[in-house]
N, C-alpha and C positions, 0 to 999 in steps of 0.2 A: 055160704057164709055172708052175713051182713057186715056193713062197715063197722058197726059197734063191736064186732068180734075180731076185727083186725088187731094184730098184736102191737102192744105199746112197748117200744124199746128205746134205748139211747143209742146214738150213732156208734159209740164205741163197742156196743154189743154185736153189731153186724159187720164191723170192719175187722178183718183178720190180719192185714198187713198195712203198715204205714211206711211210706218211702220219703226220705228227705236226703239232703246231701251234707250231713255233718254240721249243719248250722253255719257254714261258711262257703264261699265260692272259690273256684280255682283261681290261681294267680294269673293264669295265661289263657287267653282265648284265641281261636283261629278264625280266619275269614271263611274257611270251609273245611269240613271233614265229614265223616259218616256219623258224627255224634252231635246232633243239633241241640241247642239250649232253648228250652221253652221259657222265655222271659214273661214277666207279668203282663206286658202289653199284648201278648198273644192269647191270653186267657180272657175270652169275651163272651162267655155264656153261649158258646156254640159247641156242637157235639165234638168237633175236632178243631184245633187251632189251624190257622192258615200258615202252613209251614213255608210257603214261598216268601213270607215276610221275616223269616229267621235271619238274624244278622250276627249270631255268635255260635261258635262250635268249640268243642274240646277235642283233644287228641286221644288216641287209643290208650296211652299210659294213664292219663287222668281218669278215663272211663273205667279202666280195670282196677285202679288202686285207690282213687280218691273217694269214690262214692260209697256210702254206707248201705244203700239199697238200690235195687234196679227196677225200673218200670217195666211193666208188661203192657202190651197193647190193650187198650180200653180200661186201664186204671183211671180212676177219677181224680182230677187235679183241682185243687182249690187254693186261691191266693189268701194268705194269712196276714201279710204286712204290705203297707204301701197303698198306692192308688189301686182301686179295683178290688178291695178286700171282699171276700165272699164270692167272687166270680169263679165259675167252674168251667171245665172242659174235660176231655178224655185224652189219654195218651194215644198218639197215632201209631206208635211202634215201640219195640223194646230197646231201640237205640237212643230214644229221646232222653234228655237230661233236664231236671228242674233246678231252679235256683233256690237259695236258702229261704226265700219268702213264700215258698209254695210247698204244699205237701201232697203226696200221692196216696190214694186210698184204694184198697182192694178188699172186696167183701168176702165173707165166709159163706158157707153153704146154705145160709138162711136168706140170703139176698142176692140180687143180680146187680152187677156193676152198672149196667145201663139204666136199670131202675133207680139206682142210687143217684146217678147223674141228674135225672129228672126230679127226684125227690129233693135234692139240694137246691135245684132251681126253684121249686115250689116253696121251700122254706128260706129263701134267700134274704128276705127282709129281717127275719128273726136272727139269721146268722150275722148280718151286718150290725145288728144291735149289740153283738158281743164285743164291739170295738172298745178297747181299753187304752188305745194309744194316746200318747201325749204329744210327742214331736211329730208322729205320723200315725195313720190308722193302723191298728194291730188287733189281731184276734189270738187269744191263747188256745193252744190245742186242748187243754183240759175243758175249757168252755165248749169248744166245738164238739168234743166227744161226749159231752153231757147233753147235747141237743136231743130233745125228746121227739120221737117220731111214731107214726102209726103205719104199719106195713101189712099188706095182705100176704097170703101164702105165695111161695115162689112162682108157681104156675101163673097166678094172676099178675104178679109183678112183671113177668116176662111178656104177658099179653098186653099190659098197659104200655110198657116200654116199646113194644113192637109198633103200636099205633103211632106213638109220638116220634119214634125213630124213622118210620116210613115217611112222615111229613118232612123231617129234617133232611133225609136223603134226597128227596125231590128238590128241596130248596138248594142243597149243595150242588146237585146236578145242574140246576139252572144257573147257579153262580159260575160254574166251570164253563158252561156254554157262553155266558156273557163275557167271561175273561178272554176266551178265544176270539169272540167277535170284536172285543175292544182292541186286542192286539192286532187283529187284522186291519181294523180301521186306522190305527196309528201307523201301521206299516204302509198302507196305501197313501196316507197323507205324506209321509216322508218320501216315498217313491215319486210322488207327483210334485210336491212343493219344496222339497229340500234337495233331492237328487235331480229333479226336473226330468224324470224319465217317464212322464205321462205319454200315452200313445199319440203319435203325430197322425197326420191325415192318412198315412199308409199303414197305421197300426204298429209302427216301430217306436222304440223308446226315443223320445225327442232329443235329449242331449247327446247320448252316445251315437245317435244316427246323424250327427252333424247339425242339429238345430241351432239356429243363430241365437246368441246371447248378447244382451246389452247391459251397460252399467246401471246400477241403482244404489241407493244408500245402504242396501243390505247385501251388496255384491252383485255379480252378474245374474240376470234373470232372463227368461225367454223373451224374444222380441214380441212386442204387442202386449206384454204384461205391464203392470204398474204396481206401485206401492201406495199404501194409504194408511193414515193414522186411524186407529180404532175409533177415535172420536167421530171421524167422518162417516163411519158406517152405522153409528148408533143413534138411537132416539134419546137414551139417557144412560149415563154411567154413575151409579150412586151406591149407597150402602145403607144398612139398617141401623137401628138404634135399640136401646133397651127401654122398655116402658118404665115410667116412674112408679115407685112403690105406692104412692098416693093414689094414682089412677087405678092401679091393680086392686087396691083395697076398696075403692069407691065404686068400682064397676059392679053392676047388678046382674049381668048375663054370665052364662057358663063359659068356661075356658075350653073352646072347641077348635081354635085356629092353631095349627102347628107353627112353632116358633123355633126356627133352625139356628143352631150354633155350629162353630167349627167342628166340635166333637161329633156332630151328626153326619159330617161329610167324611167318608173314609178315603184313604190314600188312593184307592182304585176308582174314586169318583162316585161310588154308590152312596146314596143318602139313606142312612139307617134311621128309621122312624120308631124303632122299638123303645127307645128311651127319650124320645123328643118331648120337649116342654110345650105347653099350650098357653095361649092368652085369650082373653075375651074378644069376641067379634067387634064389640064397640070400640075397643082400643085399636084393633087391627084397622078399622075403617076410619078412624079419626086421628088419634095421636101418632099412629104409625102408618098412616095411609101412603106416605112417600115410598115405603118399601113393600107395598103389597105386590107380591110376585105374580107374574103371568107366565103362561106356557112358553117354553123355549128361552126364558131368561137364562143367561149363563151366570153361574155362581163361581166366585173366586175368593178363597180365604186370604185376608190381607192383614191380619194381626195374629200374634202368637205363632201358631203353625201356619206358615205362609205358603201359598201355591197350590192348595187343594182345589180341584176344579170339578164342577158338576153342572147340571142344568135342570130346569123345572120341566118334568114331563106332565102329561095331562092328569096324572094322579096327585100332583103336588101343587097345582095352580091354586090360588087363593091361600097362599102360605106367607109367612113373614120371617124376617131374619134380624140378627143383632148386628152391632156395629163392626164386628170382626169379619163380616162377609160383604163383599161387593157384588152387585148384580149389574150385568151388561145387557141392555135391551136394544136389539138391533132395529133399524128402520125397516129393513126388508128381511124378515126371518127366513122366508122361503128361499131366497137367493143366497144369503150370506151365513146362515147358521152353521152348517157343517164346516165351512172354511174357517170361520172365526173361532168356533169351539175347539177344533183340533189345532189351530194355531196357538191358542192359549194353553193347551196341554203340551205343546211341543217343547223340546229342549231349548230351542232358541229363545222363546218367550220366557220360560221358567228361569233360565240363567240370567236373562236381562233384568227381570224384576228382583231376583235375589241380590243382584249387584246394587240395587237402589233401595235396599231396606234401610229404614231409619231406626236407630236404636234409641229407645226411650224407656219409659216405665214398662212398655211392652213393644217388642219389635213390630214394625208395621210398614206397609207400603201405601203411599197416597193414591187417591183416585186420579190425580193428574198424571202420575206415572203410567197408569193403565191406559188412560186416554191417548197418551203420546206414543204408545208402542206402535210399531209399524207392522202392517200385514201385507203380504204379497197377494195381489189380486190378478187372476188369470184372465185371458180373453173369455168372452161369454160362452163360446162353444165348449171350451175345456171345463168351465165352471158347471155348465149344465150336465155334462157327462160325469163329473166328479160328484155332483149332488145326487144323481140317479143311483150311483153305487152306495154312497154314504147314507142316503135317506133310508134305503132298504135295511142296512146294518143297524142304524139307530132305531128303526121301527122294531126290529127283532129284539134288540136289547130292552126297549121299553116294555114290550109284551112280557118278557121274562121277569122284569122287575115287578110289574103289576101282578103277575101270577104269584111271585114270591111274597108280596105283601099280603095277598089273600091267604096263602098257605101259613104264613107267620101268624095271621089273625086267628085262623082255625086252630093252630097248635097252641097259641097262648090262651085261647078260650077253653080248649079241652084240658090243658095241664091242671088247673086247679080243680076242675070237676072230676077228673080221673083220680087225682091224688087225695081228694077228700071223700071219695066214695059216692059222690053225687051221681056220677055216671059209672055204671058197672060194666065190665067187659065180659061178654058171654064166653064161657069156657066149654070145652068139648063135652064134658059130662053133664053140662046144664041142658035143660030142655030146649 
């Protein structure tokens, strides 16, 4: 069958069941239960939402009586109202609950749920154009269900979805590995620089083995250690800016330089380049040359959503940032990068800058606050041992991120080609 023979349908013709929650939300939410609520912020065009970021649950009574319909695993979820309209994901379980701004879709026997998920991703721009909101973005269900689609036979749908899903599963597996590595790195930092239980010369935990402690401005620290202002360890602490519209209009070269905003830095520190904006190289190297990033620059969000932390790996050097992100460039990256990076991610640092937020048009933290934050610096032998452990973990994390960026690029290249029939998937009965 050629692409011209694919069936033309409307979305409503291939959806058998739609799930919502009566157009209103429960009056009461819990901190935890077996019934997690999938809020809009969790629906991010990923195969499944990250359920570790769920912050609302409902009780069993609400689940059994309040809802009009119940999700099944792999139902397709799409946001209809508010930020992120048109974003899609799939239900991770039958216990999950959606809010009133989201609808769940379950296909009939002419279509595959997994294929529908990728088909909606492919048609996302058209879906977003259905926005009829005034006070906030909004898509009407009638418009959504009238979305015109072309679909192949079910067997080919499943073959297409399998290819794309295999890439997504590998990406998710890498994300889980990195999450474990990151938790390990933060636990090591805390053990060594908060609990002071790094191995002493006998391989025993320093503090609990009677290691001598001395006073400091941050409280008792091991003898021979010192404290230092971040400013003393850095070559520069600065922030980005937004290019002028006039310069953008007048630039003659292509927009090829990644321009990071806070939205591109996830809570876990991953830099998501899937929707990153770009600026011309001419502006990057002239008007915005102050914030041309280099490898191992530490990034910290300082306006709006404050406290997100990341760094520039070798795949993101020669990138730029806007004014809501600060960059911290160390004098000696080899010696002080792991220490400074994980100090900035630490609870002590985060609580300190949160206490110094200035409320204005937009909440913000000044660069002087960052420069004056204090870091605990160990003796050189301890620092060398710490770096040896952390450098290996950071290297593994970087490799997984680089691999994921490659996989995302392959998936995003294949998606429109498979969904448009430009690339066909061989089926068993084909030659």
